[in-house]
N, CA, C and O atoms as a Tinker XYZ file with bonds, in Angstrom:
   508  protein
     1  N    -24.437000    9.114000   -1.983000    73     2
     2  CA   -25.841000    9.460000   -2.008000    64     1     3
     3  C    -26.677000    8.416000   -1.265000    63     2     4     5
     4  O    -27.655000    8.750000   -0.596000    81     3
     5  N    -26.278000    7.146000   -1.392000    73     3     6
     6  CA   -27.043000    6.112000   -0.695000    64     5     7
     7  C    -26.940000    6.271000    0.814000    63     6     8     9
     8  O    -27.924000    6.116000    1.537000    81     7
     9  N    -25.738000    6.581000    1.278000    73     7    10
    10  CA   -25.587000    6.792000    2.719000    64     9    11
    11  C    -26.381000    8.016000    3.160000    63    10    12    13
    12  O    -27.018000    7.996000    4.214000    81    11
    13  N    -26.347000    9.069000    2.369000    73    11    14
    14  CA   -27.114000   10.274000    2.698000    64    13    15
    15  C    -28.604000    9.965000    2.735000    63    14    16    17
    16  O    -29.324000   10.472000    3.594000    81    15
    17  N    -29.066000    9.135000    1.806000    73    15    18
    18  CA   -30.476000    8.740000    1.782000    64    17    19
    19  C    -30.841000    7.988000    3.059000    63    18    20    21
    20  O    -31.900000    8.213000    3.644000    81    19
    21  N    -29.956000    7.098000    3.480000    73    19    22
    22  CA   -30.218000    6.338000    4.715000    64    21    23
    23  C    -30.305000    7.287000    5.902000    63    22    24    25
    24  O    -31.185000    7.149000    6.752000    81    23
    25  N    -29.384000    8.256000    5.958000    73    23    26
    26  CA   -29.425000    9.221000    7.062000    64    25    27
    27  C    -30.697000   10.067000    7.008000    63    26    28    29
    28  O    -31.268000   10.382000    8.052000    81    27
    29  N    -31.148000   10.440000    5.812000    73    27    30
    30  CA   -32.393000   11.210000    5.684000    64    29    31
    31  C    -33.585000   10.378000    6.150000    63    30    32    33
    32  O    -34.464000   10.885000    6.848000    81    31
    33  N    -33.614000    9.091000    5.761000    73    31    34
    34  CA   -34.700000    8.218000    6.197000    64    33    35
    35  C    -34.684000    8.020000    7.711000    63    34    36    37
    36  O    -35.733000    8.025000    8.355000    81    35
    37  N    -33.490000    7.847000    8.273000    73    35    38
    38  CA   -33.380000    7.703000    9.730000    64    37    39
    39  C    -33.821000    8.972000   10.445000    63    38    40    41
    40  O    -34.310000    8.932000   11.574000    81    39
    41  N    -33.636000   10.101000    9.760000    73    39    42
    42  CA   -34.023000   11.390000   10.321000    64    41    43
    43  C    -35.510000   11.674000   10.107000    63    42    44    45
    44  O    -36.031000   12.682000   10.585000    81    43
    45  N    -36.193000   10.771000    9.376000    73    43    46
    46  CA   -37.620000   10.944000    9.134000    64    45    47
    47  C    -37.933000   11.998000    8.086000    63    46    48    49
    48  O    -39.048000   12.518000    8.050000    81    47
    49  N    -36.980000   12.317000    7.243000    73    47    50
    50  CA   -37.162000   13.343000    6.218000    64    49    51
    51  C    -37.509000   12.716000    4.875000    63    50    52    53
    52  O    -37.117000   11.584000    4.593000    81    51
    53  N    -38.237000   13.447000    4.055000    73    51    54
    54  CA   -38.600000   12.999000    2.720000    64    53    55
    55  C    -37.612000   13.465000    1.666000    63    54    56    57
    56  O    -37.764000   13.136000    0.489000    81    55
    57  N    -36.613000   14.217000    2.065000    73    55    58
    58  CA   -35.597000   14.698000    1.121000    64    57    59
    59  C    -34.218000   14.651000    1.780000    63    58    60    61
    60  O    -34.098000   14.621000    3.005000    81    59
    61  N    -33.192000   14.647000    0.945000    73    59    62
    62  CA   -31.811000   14.613000    1.434000    64    61    63
    63  C    -31.321000   16.041000    1.591000    63    62    64    65
    64  O    -31.335000   16.827000    0.643000    81    63
    65  N    -30.892000   16.360000    2.794000    73    63    66
    66  CA   -30.378000   17.697000    3.064000    64    65    67
    67  C    -28.863000   17.703000    3.160000    63    66    68    69
    68  O    -28.216000   16.659000    3.079000    81    67
    69  N    -28.314000   18.884000    3.332000    73    67    70
    70  CA   -26.868000   19.048000    3.435000    64    69    71
    71  C    -26.327000   18.257000    4.623000    63    70    72    73
    72  O    -25.269000   17.633000    4.527000    81    71
    73  N    -27.039000   18.281000    5.724000    73    71    74
    74  CA   -26.578000   17.558000    6.918000    64    73    75
    75  C    -26.495000   16.056000    6.648000    63    74    76    77
    76  O    -25.598000   15.383000    7.157000    81    75
    77  N    -27.429000   15.526000    5.846000    73    75    78
    78  CA   -27.409000   14.100000    5.520000    64    77    79
    79  C    -26.223000   13.770000    4.611000    63    78    80    81
    80  O    -25.574000   12.736000    4.767000    81    79
    81  N    -25.956000   14.658000    3.668000    73    79    82
    82  CA   -24.790000   14.471000    2.787000    64    81    83
    83  C    -23.493000   14.498000    3.596000    63    82    84    85
    84  O    -22.597000   13.682000    3.378000    81    83
    85  N    -23.405000   15.437000    4.523000    73    83    86
    86  CA   -22.203000   15.538000    5.353000    64    85    87
    87  C    -22.050000   14.310000    6.242000    63    86    88    89
    88  O    -20.938000   13.815000    6.428000    81    87
    89  N    -23.152000   13.816000    6.791000    73    87    90
    90  CA   -23.097000   12.626000    7.641000    64    89    91
    91  C    -22.662000   11.407000    6.832000    63    90    92    93
    92  O    -21.847000   10.609000    7.294000    81    91
    93  N    -23.212000   11.265000    5.614000    73    91    94
    94  CA   -22.823000   10.149000    4.750000    64    93    95
    95  C    -21.352000   10.208000    4.387000    63    94    96    97
    96  O    -20.662000    9.189000    4.404000    81    95
    97  N    -20.869000   11.399000    4.057000    73    95    98
    98  CA   -19.452000   11.570000    3.717000    64    97    99
    99  C    -18.557000   11.296000    4.927000    63    98   100   101
   100  O    -17.509000   10.664000    4.794000    81    99
   101  N    -18.966000   11.767000    6.097000    73    99   102
   102  CA   -18.179000   11.527000    7.311000    64   101   103
   103  C    -18.091000   10.033000    7.614000    63   102   104   105
   104  O    -17.033000    9.529000    7.992000    81   103
   105  N    -19.211000    9.332000    7.444000    73   103   106
   106  CA   -19.201000    7.888000    7.684000    64   105   107
   107  C    -18.283000    7.185000    6.689000    63   106   108   109
   108  O    -17.521000    6.294000    7.067000    81   107
   109  N    -18.353000    7.584000    5.416000    73   107   110
   110  CA   -17.505000    6.975000    4.384000    64   109   111
   111  C    -16.026000    7.221000    4.691000    63   110   112   113
   112  O    -15.212000    6.309000    4.552000    81   111
   113  N    -15.672000    8.423000    5.102000    73   111   114
   114  CA   -14.283000    8.737000    5.449000    64   113   115
   115  C    -13.812000    7.919000    6.651000    63   114   116   117
   116  O    -12.662000    7.483000    6.697000    81   115
   117  N    -14.695000    7.712000    7.616000    73   115   118
   118  CA   -14.366000    6.880000    8.780000    64   117   119
   119  C    -14.059000    5.451000    8.329000    63   118   120   121
   120  O    -13.078000    4.854000    8.774000    81   119
   121  N    -14.901000    4.903000    7.444000    73   119   122
   122  CA   -14.681000    3.543000    6.938000    64   121   123
   123  C    -13.376000    3.459000    6.164000    63   122   124   125
   124  O    -12.623000    2.497000    6.316000    81   123
   125  N    -13.107000    4.457000    5.340000    73   123   126
   126  CA   -11.884000    4.493000    4.543000    64   125   127
   127  C    -10.650000    4.546000    5.452000    63   126   128   129
   128  O     -9.685000    3.814000    5.239000    81   127
   129  N    -10.690000    5.409000    6.456000    73   127   130
   130  CA    -9.562000    5.533000    7.378000    64   129   131
   131  C     -9.354000    4.234000    8.160000    63   130   132   133
   132  O     -8.216000    3.840000    8.414000    81   131
   133  N    -10.436000    3.576000    8.538000    73   131   134
   134  CA   -10.326000    2.299000    9.248000    64   133   135
   135  C     -9.683000    1.242000    8.367000    63   134   136   137
   136  O     -8.821000    0.493000    8.827000    81   135
   137  N    -10.088000    1.174000    7.113000    73   135   138
   138  CA    -9.513000    0.202000    6.185000    64   137   139
   139  C     -8.034000    0.477000    5.959000    63   138   140   141
   140  O     -7.230000   -0.454000    5.921000    81   139
   141  N     -7.667000    1.744000    5.809000    73   139   142
   142  CA    -6.248000    2.081000    5.645000    64   141   143
   143  C     -5.446000    1.706000    6.882000    63   142   144   145
   144  O     -4.313000    1.236000    6.780000    81   143
   145  N     -6.036000    1.914000    8.040000    73   143   146
   146  CA    -5.349000    1.575000    9.280000    64   145   147
   147  C     -5.118000    0.072000    9.389000    63   146   148   149
   148  O     -4.064000   -0.368000    9.847000    81   147
   149  N     -6.095000   -0.702000    8.971000    73   147   150
   150  CA    -5.989000   -2.150000    9.080000    64   149   151
   151  C     -5.191000   -2.756000    7.932000    63   150   152   153
   152  O     -4.307000   -3.582000    8.156000    81   151
   153  N     -5.502000   -2.347000    6.704000    73   151   154
   154  CA    -4.939000   -2.998000    5.534000    64   153   155
   155  C     -3.990000   -2.127000    4.715000    63   154   156   157
   156  O     -3.441000   -2.597000    3.719000    81   155
   157  N     -3.787000   -0.889000    5.102000    73   155   158
   158  CA    -3.057000    0.076000    4.281000    64   157   159
   159  C     -1.684000   -0.344000    3.822000    63   158   160   161
   160  O     -1.303000   -0.032000    2.693000    81   159
   161  N     -0.931000   -1.031000    4.639000    73   159   162
   162  CA     0.435000   -1.362000    4.261000    64   161   163
   163  C      0.561000   -2.753000    3.654000    63   162   164   165
   164  O      1.673000   -3.208000    3.387000    81   163
   165  N     -0.540000   -3.425000    3.436000    73   163   166
   166  CA    -0.476000   -4.775000    2.886000    64   165   167
   167  C     -0.564000   -4.747000    1.373000    63   166   168   169
   168  O     -1.265000   -3.925000    0.782000    81   167
   169  N      0.159000   -5.657000    0.771000    73   167   170
   170  CA     0.141000   -5.826000   -0.676000    64   169   171
   171  C     -0.937000   -6.822000   -1.068000    63   170   172   173
   172  O     -1.286000   -7.707000   -0.286000    81   171
   173  N     -1.465000   -6.678000   -2.277000    73   171   174
   174  CA    -2.446000   -7.638000   -2.780000    64   173   175
   175  C     -1.783000   -8.985000   -3.043000    63   174   176   177
   176  O     -2.409000  -10.033000   -2.880000    81   175
   177  N     -0.539000   -8.956000   -3.441000    73   175   178
   178  CA     0.227000  -10.161000   -3.735000    64   177   179
   179  C      0.942000  -10.601000   -2.451000    63   178   180   181
   180  O      1.786000   -9.859000   -1.951000    81   179
   181  N      0.634000  -11.779000   -1.904000    73   179   182
   182  CA     1.273000  -12.228000   -0.665000    64   181   183
   183  C      2.798000  -12.331000   -0.790000    63   182   184   185
   184  O      3.512000  -12.083000    0.181000    81   183
   185  N      3.296000  -12.691000   -1.963000    73   183   186
   186  CA     4.742000  -12.772000   -2.157000    64   185   187
   187  C      5.363000  -11.385000   -2.055000    63   186   188   189
   188  O      6.440000  -11.230000   -1.479000    81   187
   189  N      4.698000  -10.380000   -2.606000    73   187   190
   190  CA     5.203000   -9.007000   -2.510000    64   189   191
   191  C      5.249000   -8.559000   -1.050000    63   190   192   193
   192  O      6.180000   -7.868000   -0.636000    81   191
   193  N      4.249000   -8.951000   -0.281000    73   191   194
   194  CA     4.232000   -8.617000    1.147000    64   193   195
   195  C      5.416000   -9.270000    1.861000    63   194   196   197
   196  O      6.048000   -8.643000    2.711000    81   195
   197  N      5.719000  -10.521000    1.522000    73   195   198
   198  CA     6.864000  -11.211000    2.127000    64   197   199
   199  C      8.173000  -10.548000    1.721000    63   198   200   201
   200  O      9.098000  -10.462000    2.529000    81   199
   201  N      8.262000  -10.082000    0.490000    73   199   202
   202  CA     9.471000   -9.393000    0.032000    64   201   203
   203  C      9.670000   -8.119000    0.829000    63   202   204   205
   204  O     10.783000   -7.826000    1.266000    81   203
   205  N      8.600000   -7.358000    1.023000    73   203   206
   206  CA     8.714000   -6.130000    1.827000    64   205   207
   207  C      9.170000   -6.456000    3.246000    63   206   208   209
   208  O      9.978000   -5.730000    3.825000    81   207
   209  N      8.651000   -7.543000    3.800000    73   207   210
   210  CA     9.081000   -7.945000    5.141000    64   209   211
   211  C     10.550000   -8.306000    5.180000    63   210   212   213
   212  O     11.256000   -7.954000    6.125000    81   211
   213  N     11.014000   -9.008000    4.157000    73   211   214
   214  CA    12.428000   -9.387000    4.098000    64   213   215
   215  C     13.311000   -8.160000    3.932000    63   214   216   217
   216  O     14.382000   -8.084000    4.534000    81   215
   217  N     12.877000   -7.201000    3.126000    73   215   218
   218  CA    13.676000   -5.997000    2.881000    64   217   219
   219  C     13.684000   -5.040000    4.069000    63   218   220   221
   220  O     14.488000   -4.109000    4.116000    81   219
   221  N     12.791000   -5.268000    5.024000    73   219   222
   222  CA    12.790000   -4.430000    6.230000    64   221   223
   223  C     14.098000   -4.597000    7.004000    63   222   224   225
   224  O     14.496000   -3.712000    7.761000    81   223
   225  N     14.756000   -5.728000    6.808000    73   223   226
   226  CA    16.038000   -5.979000    7.468000    64   225   227
   227  C     17.223000   -5.328000    6.779000    63   226   228   229
   228  O     18.330000   -5.337000    7.316000    81   227
   229  N     17.009000   -4.767000    5.602000    73   227   230
   230  CA    18.082000   -4.096000    4.875000    64   229   231
   231  C     18.120000   -4.523000    3.424000    63   230   232   233
   232  O     17.340000   -5.375000    3.000000    81   231
   233  N     19.029000   -3.931000    2.658000    73   231   234
   234  CA    19.136000   -4.229000    1.226000    64   233   235
   235  C     19.436000   -5.702000    0.972000    63   234   236   237
   236  O     20.148000   -6.351000    1.738000    81   235
   237  N     18.873000   -6.216000   -0.125000    73   235   238
   238  CA    19.083000   -7.624000   -0.481000    64   237   239
   239  C     19.173000   -7.773000   -1.991000    63   238   240   241
   240  O     18.547000   -7.030000   -2.746000    81   239
   241  N     19.963000   -8.746000   -2.410000    73   239   242
   242  CA    20.018000   -9.116000   -3.827000    64   241   243
   243  C     18.879000  -10.075000   -4.122000    63   242   244   245
   244  O     18.201000  -10.546000   -3.210000    81   243
   245  N     18.673000  -10.359000   -5.388000    73   243   246
   246  CA    17.631000  -11.300000   -5.780000    64   245   247
   247  C     17.883000  -12.670000   -5.169000    63   246   248   249
   248  O     16.955000  -13.330000   -4.703000    81   247
   249  N     19.146000  -13.095000   -5.172000    73   247   250
   250  CA    19.499000  -14.397000   -4.597000    64   249   251
   251  C     19.218000  -14.423000   -3.100000    63   250   252   253
   252  O     18.682000  -15.404000   -2.582000    81   251
   253  N     19.576000  -13.350000   -2.407000    73   251   254
   254  CA    19.338000  -13.278000   -0.965000    64   253   255
   255  C     17.834000  -13.268000   -0.669000    63   254   256   257
   256  O     17.384000  -13.881000    0.298000    81   255
   257  N     17.071000  -12.576000   -1.500000    73   255   258
   258  CA    15.615000  -12.574000   -1.321000    64   257   259
   259  C     15.047000  -13.977000   -1.514000    63   258   260   261
   260  O     14.195000  -14.424000   -0.746000    81   259
   261  N     15.521000  -14.655000   -2.533000    73   259   262
   262  CA    15.048000  -16.014000   -2.796000    64   261   263
   263  C     15.315000  -16.906000   -1.585000    63   262   264   265
   264  O     14.454000  -17.686000   -1.180000    81   263
   265  N     16.516000  -16.785000   -1.011000    73   263   266
   266  CA    16.842000  -17.574000    0.194000    64   265   267
   267  C     15.970000  -17.164000    1.370000    63   266   268   269
   268  O     15.485000  -18.014000    2.116000    81   267
   269  N     15.768000  -15.842000    1.536000    73   267   270
   270  CA    14.965000  -15.342000    2.661000    64   269   271
   271  C     13.521000  -15.836000    2.568000    63   270   272   273
   272  O     12.839000  -15.966000    3.585000    81   271
   273  N     13.063000  -16.106000    1.361000    73   271   274
   274  CA    11.705000  -16.610000    1.155000    64   273   275
   275  C     11.652000  -18.125000    1.200000    63   274   276   277
   276  O     10.650000  -18.722000    0.806000    81   275
   277  N     12.711000  -18.748000    1.671000    73   275   278
   278  CA    12.745000  -20.193000    1.842000    64   277   279
   279  C     12.925000  -20.964000    0.545000    63   278   280   281
   280  O     12.581000  -22.144000    0.467000    81   279
   281  N     13.467000  -20.298000   -0.480000    73   279   282
   282  CA    13.669000  -20.928000   -1.794000    64   281   283
   283  C     12.371000  -21.499000   -2.364000    63   282   284   285
   284  O     12.398000  -22.447000   -3.149000    81   283
   285  N     11.238000  -20.920000   -1.968000    73   283   286
   286  CA     9.941000  -21.447000   -2.387000    64   285   287
   287  C      9.339000  -20.746000   -3.591000    63   286   288   289
   288  O      8.446000  -21.294000   -4.238000    81   287
   289  N      9.804000  -19.552000   -3.905000    73   287   290
   290  CA     9.217000  -18.798000   -5.016000    64   289   291
   291  C      9.985000  -19.080000   -6.300000    63   290   292   293
   292  O     11.216000  -19.097000   -6.312000    81   291
   293  N      9.248000  -19.297000   -7.369000    73   291   294
   294  CA     9.918000  -19.499000   -8.655000    64   293   295
   295  C     10.548000  -18.183000   -9.095000    63   294   296   297
   296  O     10.163000  -17.112000   -8.624000    81   295
   297  N     11.502000  -18.268000   -9.987000    73   295   298
   298  CA    12.184000  -17.080000  -10.486000    64   297   299
   299  C     11.179000  -16.111000  -11.106000    63   298   300   301
   300  O     11.265000  -14.899000  -10.906000    81   299
   301  N     10.224000  -16.661000  -11.865000    73   299   302
   302  CA     9.229000  -15.818000  -12.542000    64   301   303
   303  C      8.310000  -15.119000  -11.545000    63   302   304   305
   304  O      8.039000  -13.926000  -11.687000    81   303
   305  N      7.826000  -15.850000  -10.535000    73   303   306
   306  CA     6.955000  -15.236000   -9.511000    64   305   307
   307  C      7.699000  -14.168000   -8.725000    63   306   308   309
   308  O      7.131000  -13.122000   -8.408000    81   307
   309  N      8.963000  -14.422000   -8.408000    73   307   310
   310  CA     9.769000  -13.446000   -7.688000    64   309   311
   311  C      9.967000  -12.201000   -8.545000    63   310   312   313
   312  O      9.844000  -11.078000   -8.058000    81   311
   313  N     10.274000  -12.405000   -9.818000    73   311   314
   314  CA    10.480000  -11.290000  -10.738000    64   313   315
   315  C      9.200000  -10.451000  -10.865000    63   314   316   317
   316  O      9.260000   -9.222000  -10.858000    81   315
   317  N      8.050000  -11.113000  -10.979000    73   315   318
   318  CA     6.771000  -10.403000  -11.094000    64   317   319
   319  C      6.460000   -9.592000   -9.832000    63   318   320   321
   320  O      6.026000   -8.443000   -9.917000    81   319
   321  N      6.685000  -10.195000   -8.671000    73   319   322
   322  CA     6.413000   -9.499000   -7.412000    64   321   323
   323  C      7.345000   -8.300000   -7.240000    63   322   324   325
   324  O      6.921000   -7.238000   -6.783000    81   323
   325  N      8.604000   -8.472000   -7.604000    73   323   326
   326  CA     9.545000   -7.361000   -7.525000    64   325   327
   327  C      9.129000   -6.232000   -8.471000    63   326   328   329
   328  O      9.222000   -5.056000   -8.121000    81   327
   329  N      8.675000   -6.593000   -9.659000    73   327   330
   330  CA     8.228000   -5.580000  -10.618000    64   329   331
   331  C      7.009000   -4.835000  -10.095000    63   330   332   333
   332  O      6.913000   -3.619000  -10.260000    81   331
   333  N      6.079000   -5.544000   -9.469000    73   331   334
   334  CA     4.901000   -4.892000   -8.871000    64   333   335
   335  C      5.329000   -3.863000   -7.828000    63   334   336   337
   336  O      4.832000   -2.737000   -7.809000    81   335
   337  N      6.258000   -4.267000   -6.960000    73   335   338
   338  CA     6.729000   -3.365000   -5.907000    64   337   339
   339  C      7.486000   -2.176000   -6.481000    63   338   340   341
   340  O      7.350000   -1.058000   -5.985000    81   339
   341  N      8.281000   -2.404000   -7.520000    73   339   342
   342  CA     9.004000   -1.310000   -8.172000    64   341   343
   343  C      8.031000   -0.332000   -8.818000    63   342   344   345
   344  O      8.175000    0.883000   -8.677000    81   343
   345  N      7.038000   -0.868000   -9.530000    73   343   346
   346  CA     6.057000   -0.034000  -10.210000    64   345   347
   347  C      5.254000    0.799000   -9.215000    63   346   348   349
   348  O      4.953000    1.964000   -9.473000    81   347
   349  N      4.911000    0.202000   -8.085000    73   347   350
   350  CA     4.151000    0.911000   -7.050000    64   349   351
   351  C      5.020000    1.887000   -6.268000    63   350   352   353
   352  O      4.503000    2.697000   -5.498000    81   351
   353  N      6.332000    1.817000   -6.458000    73   351   354
   354  CA     7.230000    2.722000   -5.748000    64   353   355
   355  C      7.540000    2.307000   -4.330000    63   354   356   357
   356  O      8.037000    3.115000   -3.545000    81   355
   357  N      7.254000    1.045000   -3.980000    73   355   358
   358  CA     7.502000    0.581000   -2.616000    64   357   359
   359  C      8.960000    0.185000   -2.392000    63   358   360   361
   360  O      9.444000    0.201000   -1.260000    81   359
   361  N      9.656000   -0.168000   -3.465000    73   359   362
   362  CA    11.062000   -0.548000   -3.339000    64   361   363
   363  C     11.879000    0.159000   -4.404000    63   362   364   365
   364  O     11.343000    0.662000   -5.392000    81   363
   365  N     13.181000    0.188000   -4.187000    73   363   366
   366  CA    14.132000    0.749000   -5.146000    64   365   367
   367  C     15.072000   -0.351000   -5.597000    63   366   368   369
   368  O     15.325000   -1.312000   -4.871000    81   367
   369  N     15.586000   -0.194000   -6.810000    73   367   370
   370  CA    16.529000   -1.160000   -7.362000    64   369   371
   371  C     17.775000   -0.405000   -7.821000    63   370   372   373
   372  O     17.696000    0.581000   -8.554000    81   371
   373  N     18.920000   -0.899000   -7.368000    73   371   374
   374  CA    20.192000   -0.381000   -7.848000    64   373   375
   375  C     21.004000   -1.560000   -8.355000    63   374   376   377
   376  O     20.767000   -2.706000   -7.971000    81   375
   377  N     21.953000   -1.270000   -9.212000    73   375   378
   378  CA    22.807000   -2.336000   -9.724000    64   377   379
   379  C     24.242000   -2.073000   -9.297000    63   378   380   381
   380  O     24.763000   -0.968000   -9.444000    81   379
   381  N     24.865000   -3.111000   -8.766000    73   379   382
   382  CA    26.257000   -3.029000   -8.338000    64   381   383
   383  C     27.117000   -3.764000   -9.355000    63   382   384   385
   384  O     26.787000   -4.869000   -9.787000    81   383
   385  N     28.211000   -3.140000   -9.725000    73   383   386
   386  CA    29.121000   -3.776000  -10.674000    64   385   387
   387  C     29.863000   -4.926000  -10.001000    63   386   388   389
   388  O     30.255000   -4.851000   -8.837000    81   387
   389  N     30.036000   -5.969000  -10.765000    73   387   390
   390  CA    30.823000   -7.119000  -10.326000    64   389   391
   391  C     31.767000   -7.465000  -11.467000    63   390   392   393
   392  O     31.777000   -6.787000  -12.494000    81   391
   393  N     32.545000   -8.498000  -11.294000    73   391   394
   394  CA    33.435000   -8.908000  -12.382000    64   393   395
   395  C     32.642000   -9.510000  -13.535000    63   394   396   397
   396  O     33.124000   -9.534000  -14.667000    81   395
   397  N     31.451000   -9.988000  -13.269000    73   395   398
   398  CA    30.579000  -10.548000  -14.308000    64   397   399
   399  C     29.388000   -9.633000  -14.530000    63   398   400   401
   400  O     29.537000   -8.426000  -14.725000    81   399
   401  N     28.201000  -10.229000  -14.496000    73   399   402
   402  CA    26.975000   -9.441000  -14.634000    64   401   403
   403  C     26.786000   -8.572000  -13.405000    63   402   404   405
   404  O     27.143000   -8.975000  -12.298000    81   403
   405  N     26.219000   -7.363000  -13.592000    73   403   406
   406  CA    25.916000   -6.551000  -12.410000    64   405   407
   407  C     24.823000   -7.223000  -11.581000    63   406   408   409
   408  O     23.934000   -7.875000  -12.128000    81   407
   409  N     24.893000   -7.060000  -10.262000    73   407   410
   410  CA    23.861000   -7.664000   -9.420000    64   409   411
   411  C     22.866000   -6.599000   -8.973000    63   410   412   413
   412  O     23.232000   -5.476000   -8.628000    81   411
   413  N     21.610000   -6.988000   -8.992000    73   411   414
   414  CA    20.529000   -6.087000   -8.578000    64   413   415
   415  C     20.405000   -6.123000   -7.064000    63   414   416   417
   416  O     20.390000   -7.194000   -6.456000    81   415
   417  N     20.318000   -4.945000   -6.461000    73   415   418
   418  CA    20.141000   -4.822000   -5.013000    64   417   419
   419  C     18.847000   -4.041000   -4.782000    63   418   420   421
   420  O     18.645000   -2.965000   -5.345000    81   419
   421  N     17.978000   -4.601000   -3.946000    73   419   422
   422  CA    16.680000   -3.996000   -3.676000    64   421   423
   423  C     16.636000   -3.461000   -2.251000    63   422   424   425
   424  O     17.159000   -4.078000   -1.323000    81   423
   425  N     16.007000   -2.310000   -2.097000    73   423   426
   426  CA    15.812000   -1.688000   -0.788000    64   425   427
   427  C     14.386000   -1.168000   -0.697000    63   426   428   429
   428  O     13.740000   -0.905000   -1.711000    81   427
   429  N     13.908000   -1.026000    0.527000    73   427   430
   430  CA    12.595000   -0.414000    0.723000    64   429   431
   431  C     12.696000    1.067000    0.409000    63   430   432   433
   432  O     13.711000    1.700000    0.701000    81   431
   433  N     11.650000    1.620000   -0.185000    73   431   434
   434  CA    11.587000    3.051000   -0.444000    64   433   435
   435  C     11.116000    3.709000    0.846000    63   434   436   437
   436  O      9.952000    3.578000    1.225000    81   435
   437  N     12.004000    4.405000    1.508000    73   435   438
   438  CA    11.686000    4.992000    2.819000    64   437   439
   439  C     10.531000    5.976000    2.747000    63   438   440   441
   440  O      9.739000    6.056000    3.686000    81   439
   441  N     10.413000    6.728000    1.659000    73   439   442
   442  CA     9.337000    7.718000    1.552000    64   441   443
   443  C      7.969000    7.052000    1.544000    63   442   444   445
   444  O      7.065000    7.510000    2.243000    81   443
   445  N      7.792000    5.983000    0.769000    73   443   446
   446  CA     6.485000    5.336000    0.738000    64   445   447
   447  C      6.218000    4.572000    2.017000    63   446   448   449
   448  O      5.066000    4.467000    2.437000    81   447
   449  N      7.252000    4.034000    2.648000    73   447   450
   450  CA     7.049000    3.304000    3.905000    64   449   451
   451  C      6.601000    4.255000    5.006000    63   450   452   453
   452  O      5.761000    3.888000    5.828000    81   451
   453  N      7.148000    5.475000    5.040000    73   451   454
   454  CA     6.788000    6.432000    6.081000    64   453   455
   455  C      5.425000    7.054000    5.850000    63   454   456   457
   456  O      4.767000    7.459000    6.809000    81   455
   457  N      4.979000    7.141000    4.591000    73   455   458
   458  CA     3.698000    7.775000    4.271000    64   457   459
   459  C      2.605000    6.764000    3.994000    63   458   460   461
   460  O      1.558000    7.130000    3.460000    81   459
   461  N      2.811000    5.520000    4.335000    73   459   462
   462  CA     1.893000    4.445000    3.955000    64   461   463
   463  C      0.469000    4.676000    4.426000    63   462   464   465
   464  O     -0.469000    4.388000    3.684000    81   463
   465  N      0.277000    5.182000    5.630000    73   463   466
   466  CA    -1.068000    5.294000    6.167000    64   465   467
   467  C     -1.681000    6.664000    5.973000    63   466   468   469
   468  O     -2.784000    6.916000    6.458000    81   467
   469  N     -0.986000    7.569000    5.266000    73   467   470
   470  CA    -1.594000    8.871000    5.032000    64   469   471
   471  C     -2.709000    8.706000    4.014000    63   470   472   473
   472  O     -2.516000    8.056000    2.986000    81   471
   473  N     -3.861000    9.279000    4.283000    73   471   474
   474  CA    -5.000000    9.090000    3.386000    64   473   475
   475  C     -4.715000    9.662000    2.007000    63   474   476   477
   476  O     -4.217000   10.782000    1.885000    81   475
   477  N     -5.022000    8.910000    0.988000    73   475   478
   478  CA    -4.841000    9.392000   -0.376000    64   477   479
   479  C     -5.814000   10.518000   -0.650000    63   478   480   481
   480  O     -6.990000   10.452000   -0.292000    81   479
   481  N     -5.305000   11.541000   -1.285000    73   479   482
   482  CA    -6.165000   12.648000   -1.655000    64   481   483
   483  C     -6.494000   13.558000   -0.498000    63   482   484   485
   484  O     -7.358000   14.423000   -0.642000    81   483
   485  N     -5.845000   13.407000    0.647000    73   483   486
   486  CA    -6.164000   14.285000    1.771000    64   485   487
   487  C     -5.595000   15.673000    1.506000    63   486   488   489
   488  O     -4.552000   15.826000    0.870000    81   487
   489  N     -6.282000   16.646000    1.994000    73   487   490
   490  CA    -5.878000   18.030000    1.783000    64   489   491
   491  C     -4.960000   18.451000    2.912000    63   490   492   493
   492  O     -5.166000   18.039000    4.054000    81   491
   493  N     -3.940000   19.267000    2.622000    73   491   494
   494  CA    -3.065000   19.731000    3.685000    64   493   495
   495  C     -3.826000   20.638000    4.644000    63   494   496   497
   496  O     -4.746000   21.351000    4.242000    81   495
   497  N     -3.441000   20.606000    5.892000    73   495   498
   498  CA    -4.071000   21.426000    6.912000    64   497   499
   499  C     -3.434000   22.806000    6.878000    63   498   500   501
   500  O     -2.255000   22.951000    7.200000    81   499
   501  N     -4.190000   23.807000    6.497000    73   499   502
   502  CA    -3.663000   25.170000    6.371000    64   501   503
   503  C     -4.012000   26.014000    7.568000    63   502   504   505
   504  O     -3.926000   27.240000    7.486000    81   503
   505  N     -4.401000   25.421000    8.675000    73   503   506
   506  CA    -4.784000   26.231000    9.836000    64   505   507
   507  C     -3.590000   26.619000   10.660000    63   506   508
   508  O     -3.734000   27.302000   11.673000    81   507
């Protein structure tokens, strides 16, 4: 409504019309699409972003991820970042049997990686 009001004022009108509402919505969608284009694939947590970058090279265990991150992340921070990515659906976790404890193997979720920049809530094109 605020954007529509600005467009109405710029148009010299004393009321907000449909054209002003449409212009405000179009501007908002442009801003949203620009932000998704620039920031859409980035994580809020920098460690999670580094994990996604490391997993782009292929599946990795927790130990391999820790090494790939330069052994700089604490076990707890790594665990939290992995949980964030799992919850968001950006990565998958499988467990491989070993002679001892099973080892966790993480991979990028191909579906979310391929659809990362698609606008949320966009309607399918039925034309």
